[in-house]
C-alpha positions as CSV (number, residue, x, y, z in Angstrom):
1,S,0.2,0.1,0.1
2,W,1.3,3.8,-1.1
3,C,0.2,4.5,2.4
4,R,1.9,1.7,5.1
5,F,5.6,1.9,6.5
6,K,8.2,-0.5,6.1
7,R,11.4,-1.4,7.3
8,K,14.6,-0.6,5.3
9,S,16.8,-3.1,4.0
10,R,20.8,-2.9,4.3
11,F,20.5,-2.3,0.4
12,Q,17.6,0.0,0.3
13,E,19.7,2.3,2.9
14,K,22.8,2.2,1.2
15,K,21.2,3.6,-2.0
16,Q,19.0,6.1,-0.3
17,S,22.8,7.2,1.4
18,A,24.4,7.3,-2.0
19,S,21.3,9.5,-3.4
20,S,21.8,12.1,-0.5
21,G,25.5,12.1,-0.5
22,F,25.7,15.3,-2.4
23,A,23.6,16.8,0.6
24,E,25.2,15.2,3.3
25,R,28.9,16.6,2.1
26,S,27.9,19.8,1.9
27,L,27.2,20.1,5.6
28,V,30.7,18.7,6.4
29,C,32.3,21.3,9.0
30,G,29.3,22.9,9.1
31,K,29.4,24.7,6.0
32,P,26.3,25.3,4.5
33,P,25.2,24.4,0.9
34,S,26.3,26.4,-1.6
35,P,23.4,28.1,-3.8
36,R,24.8,25.9,-6.7
37,C,24.0,22.7,-4.9
38,E,20.5,24.2,-3.3
39,F,20.0,24.8,-7.4
40,R,20.7,21.0,-7.4
41,Q,17.9,20.1,-4.8
42,L,14.8,21.9,-7.1
43,Y,13.4,20.2,-9.7
44,R,13.8,21.9,-13.1
45,M,10.5,23.7,-13.8
46,N,11.4,26.0,-16.3
47,N,10.1,23.8,-19.5
48,K,7.9,25.1,-22.0
49,Q,4.8,23.4,-20.5
50,R,3.7,22.6,-17.2
51,G,2.5,19.5,-18.2
52,L,-1.0,17.6,-18.7
53,A,-3.4,17.1,-15.4
54,L,-5.5,14.5,-15.9
55,I,-9.2,14.9,-13.4
56,F,-11.6,11.7,-13.6
57,N,-14.8,12.6,-12.0
58,Q,-16.3,9.2,-11.6
59,K,-19.8,10.6,-10.0
60,H,-22.2,7.6,-10.9
61,F,-22.0,4.0,-11.4
62,Q,-23.3,0.8,-12.5
63,Q,-26.1,-0.8,-10.1
64,E,-24.5,-3.6,-9.4
65,L,-21.9,-2.2,-7.8
66,R,-24.3,-0.8,-4.8
67,L,-22.3,2.6,-4.8
68,R,-24.0,5.7,-3.7
69,E,-23.6,8.8,-6.1
70,R,-21.0,11.4,-5.2
71,D,-22.5,14.3,-5.2
72,G,-20.0,16.8,-4.2
73,N,-17.7,15.7,-7.2
74,D,-18.5,18.3,-10.1
75,A,-18.1,21.0,-7.4
76,D,-14.3,19.5,-7.1
77,K,-13.5,19.1,-10.4
78,T,-14.6,22.4,-11.0
79,N,-12.4,23.7,-8.2
80,L,-9.5,21.3,-8.8
81,T,-9.6,22.3,-12.4
82,E,-9.5,25.8,-11.8
83,R,-6.0,25.9,-9.5
84,F,-4.3,23.7,-11.8
85,Q,-4.9,26.1,-14.4
86,E,-3.7,28.6,-12.2
87,L,-0.5,26.5,-11.6
88,G,-0.3,26.4,-15.5
89,F,-1.3,23.0,-16.6
90,E,-3.1,21.9,-19.4
91,V,-6.3,20.1,-17.8
92,Q,-8.3,17.1,-19.3
93,S,-11.4,15.9,-17.2
94,Y,-13.2,12.7,-17.6
95,D,-16.7,11.8,-16.5
96,N,-17.6,8.3,-15.3
97,L,-15.5,6.3,-17.4
98,D,-15.9,2.4,-17.5
99,E,-12.9,0.3,-16.6
100,K,-11.6,0.6,-20.0
101,N,-12.0,3.6,-21.4
102,M,-10.3,5.2,-18.3
103,M,-7.3,2.2,-18.2
104,D,-7.1,3.8,-22.2
105,S,-7.1,7.3,-21.3
106,I,-4.5,6.9,-19.0
107,Q,-1.8,4.6,-21.2
108,K,-2.8,7.1,-23.3
109,A,-1.3,10.2,-21.6
110,A,1.6,7.1,-20.2
111,K,2.8,7.4,-23.9
112,R,2.0,10.7,-24.7
113,D,5.6,12.8,-25.3
114,H,6.1,14.9,-21.5
115,K,10.0,16.1,-23.3
116,D,8.8,19.7,-23.1
117,A,6.6,19.0,-19.6
118,D,7.3,20.3,-15.9
119,C,5.8,16.9,-14.4
120,F,2.6,15.2,-14.7
121,V,-0.6,15.3,-12.3
122,C,-3.7,12.4,-12.1
123,V,-6.5,12.8,-9.9
124,F,-9.4,10.4,-8.8
125,L,-12.6,11.3,-7.7
126,S,-14.5,8.3,-6.8
127,H,-14.9,5.2,-4.3
128,G,-12.6,3.2,-3.3
129,D,-11.1,0.5,-1.6
130,E,-8.1,-0.7,-0.1
131,D,-5.7,-0.5,-2.8
132,H,-8.0,0.5,-5.6
133,I,-10.2,3.0,-6.9
134,F,-13.6,2.6,-8.7
135,A,-13.9,2.7,-12.4
136,N,-17.9,3.2,-13.3
137,D,-18.1,-0.7,-13.7
138,K,-15.1,-2.0,-11.6
139,K,-12.5,-1.2,-9.3
140,V,-9.0,-0.5,-10.6
141,N,-5.4,-1.4,-8.3
142,I,-3.7,1.6,-8.2
143,K,-0.8,0.2,-8.1
144,K,-1.5,-0.7,-12.3
145,I,-2.3,2.6,-12.7
146,T,1.1,4.0,-11.4
147,D,3.2,1.6,-13.2
148,L,2.5,2.9,-16.4
149,F,4.5,5.8,-15.4
150,R,7.4,4.3,-14.3
151,G,10.7,5.0,-15.2
152,N,11.0,2.1,-17.8
153,E,7.4,3.1,-19.1
154,C,7.0,6.3,-19.5
155,E,10.5,7.6,-20.8
156,S,10.2,11.1,-21.3
157,L,9.0,11.7,-17.6
158,V,11.8,10.2,-16.0
159,G,13.4,12.5,-13.5
160,K,10.2,14.5,-12.9
161,P,7.3,14.6,-10.7
162,K,4.5,11.9,-11.4
163,I,1.5,13.4,-8.8
164,F,-1.3,11.1,-8.0
165,I,-4.2,12.8,-5.9
166,I,-6.8,9.8,-5.1
167,Q,-10.1,11.3,-2.9
168,A,-11.8,7.9,-2.3
169,S,-12.3,5.7,0.7
170,Q,-9.6,3.6,1.7
171,G,-12.2,1.0,3.9
172,K,-14.5,1.4,6.0
173,I,-12.8,2.9,9.2
174,A,-13.4,6.4,10.4
175,E,-10.8,7.6,12.5
176,E,-11.9,8.1,16.3
177,A,-11.0,12.1,17.9
178,V,-8.5,12.2,20.7
179,T,-7.3,14.6,23.1
180,G,-3.7,15.5,22.6
181,M,-0.9,17.6,24.3
182,A,1.8,19.9,22.7
183,A,5.0,18.6,23.3
184,D,8.5,18.3,21.6
185,D,10.0,15.2,20.1
186,D,13.7,15.2,19.3
187,E,13.3,11.3,18.1
188,I,13.9,11.0,14.4
189,T,12.0,8.0,12.5
190,T,13.1,6.8,9.5
191,Y,10.6,5.0,7.2
192,F,11.0,2.9,4.2
193,I,8.4,4.0,0.9
194,P,7.9,1.9,-2.2
195,A,9.9,2.0,-5.3
196,G,10.4,4.4,-8.1
197,A,11.6,7.6,-8.2
198,D,9.8,10.8,-8.2
199,F,6.3,10.2,-7.5
200,L,4.3,11.8,-4.9
201,I,1.1,9.7,-3.9
202,C,-1.8,12.0,-2.6
203,C,-4.4,10.4,-0.1
204,S,-7.5,11.7,1.2
205,V,-7.5,8.7,3.8
206,A,-5.2,6.3,4.6
207,E,-5.1,2.7,4.0
208,G,-8.9,1.3,5.7
209,D,-10.3,5.1,6.6
210,I,-13.6,5.7,5.0
211,S,-13.4,9.4,3.6
212,F,-16.3,12.6,4.1
213,L,-18.0,15.1,2.5
214,C,-18.3,18.1,4.3
215,H,-22.3,19.5,4.4
216,P,-24.4,21.2,3.5
217,V,-21.9,21.8,0.0
218,D,-21.5,18.3,-0.5
219,C,-17.3,18.8,-1.3
220,N,-15.0,16.5,-0.1
221,F,-12.6,17.9,3.5
222,F,-9.3,16.9,1.2
223,I,-10.4,18.3,-2.1
224,Q,-11.9,21.6,0.0
225,D,-8.5,22.2,1.6
226,L,-6.3,21.5,-0.8
227,C,-7.7,23.5,-3.3
228,E,-7.8,26.5,-0.8
229,T,-4.5,26.0,-0.3
230,L,-3.3,25.6,-3.9
231,K,-5.3,28.9,-4.2
232,H,-3.4,31.1,-1.7
233,Q,0.3,29.7,-1.9
234,G,-0.2,27.1,-4.6
235,S,3.1,29.0,-6.2
236,T,4.8,29.7,-3.4
237,L,5.0,27.0,-0.8
238,E,7.0,23.8,-1.1
239,F,5.2,21.2,-2.5
240,T,4.7,18.6,0.2
241,K,5.2,21.2,2.8
242,L,1.7,22.6,1.3
243,L,0.6,18.8,1.4
244,T,1.3,18.7,5.4
245,L,-0.5,22.1,5.5
246,V,-3.3,20.2,4.0
247,N,-3.1,17.5,6.4
248,M,-3.5,19.5,9.1
249,K,-6.2,21.4,8.2
250,V,-8.6,18.1,7.4
251,S,-7.5,16.8,10.8
252,T,-9.4,19.5,12.8
253,R,-12.2,19.1,10.8
254,T,-15.1,16.2,12.6
255,Q,-18.1,14.8,10.5
256,S,-20.4,13.4,13.0
257,S,-17.5,13.5,15.9
258,N,-15.6,11.2,13.4
259,K,-11.9,12.5,11.8
260,Q,-10.1,12.3,8.4
261,M,-6.8,12.0,8.3
262,P,-5.1,12.5,4.7
263,C,-1.8,10.9,4.1
264,F,0.6,11.3,1.2
265,T,4.0,9.0,0.1
266,S,6.4,10.7,-1.4
267,M,9.1,9.4,-3.7
268,L,10.4,13.0,-4.7
269,T,14.0,13.2,-4.9
270,K,14.0,17.2,-5.0
271,K,12.0,20.0,-3.7
272,L,9.2,20.9,-6.1
273,Y,7.7,24.4,-6.0
274,F,4.9,25.2,-8.6
275,R,6.1,29.3,-9.3
276,P,5.0,31.4,-11.6
277,K,6.8,30.7,-15.1
278,E,8.7,33.5,-17.2
279,E,6.8,35.0,-20.2
280,Q,8.9,33.7,-22.4
281,T,8.8,30.3,-21.5
282,S,5.2,30.4,-20.5
283,T,1.9,28.6,-22.8
284,P,-1.7,28.9,-22.8
285,S,-3.2,26.4,-20.7
286,G,-6.8,25.2,-21.1
287,S,-8.6,22.7,-20.0
288,S,-11.7,19.8,-21.6
289,S,-13.9,17.6,-20.4
290,I,-15.3,14.3,-21.7
291,Q,-17.9,12.1,-20.5
292,S,-18.7,8.7,-21.2
């Protein structure tokens, strides 16, 4: 699972140590990283295009699945489209696709030439189950989708961020509200994350948990707070820090005494900023919507 932490092997520790060696060498004897070293720690985001953002809006489902309609999806899709266009993305949205058409659209995106793009984004607004997302007619394994964009499958995205945002339940358990106290904690814990460089998997809930709608507007806690944060800080705040801020916002919300806790798994190797492009490198962004 994307949100399940595992213990690292010696090989993985060695590999991680090698990848971060240049940063460690910059800190020898207390010397701060040079400007050139700092630049190398940032993703290059000055290509001709920001990149493609796919949004799969699964509002209706076939009767045999016995899944309720997702009334908040249209508002979420509109909000996400506006936010990603503001960041310079070419947005393509799809409504109520079956598994075949959804996978065809994703495979088409994976085969696309992304050499002039900064990155790639894919969003799912749907019902879900552990490690799966629902199309109109059946559920699809999330790893089957993300594997299409690994370096050996999509060479034009090698070294570029590949961001997957999943608004869906990953089970049926609701987070309980507990009382906590603020405290300093100097303990450092290391986690092992799944292989595959430059992926960022953002989930509205952790594995096994249920995702809530916020009434009366019927939009999703996670998407609402993500879009609001993107609107105000999307072009200035480092993206994983922005997601941590979204986690904090969602964690303070309550639905019928239950809580929701988003999570993200980062396999990014550099810092990610969506700063505005300079005029000479910017290209018009647009959006299209396709219904089944």
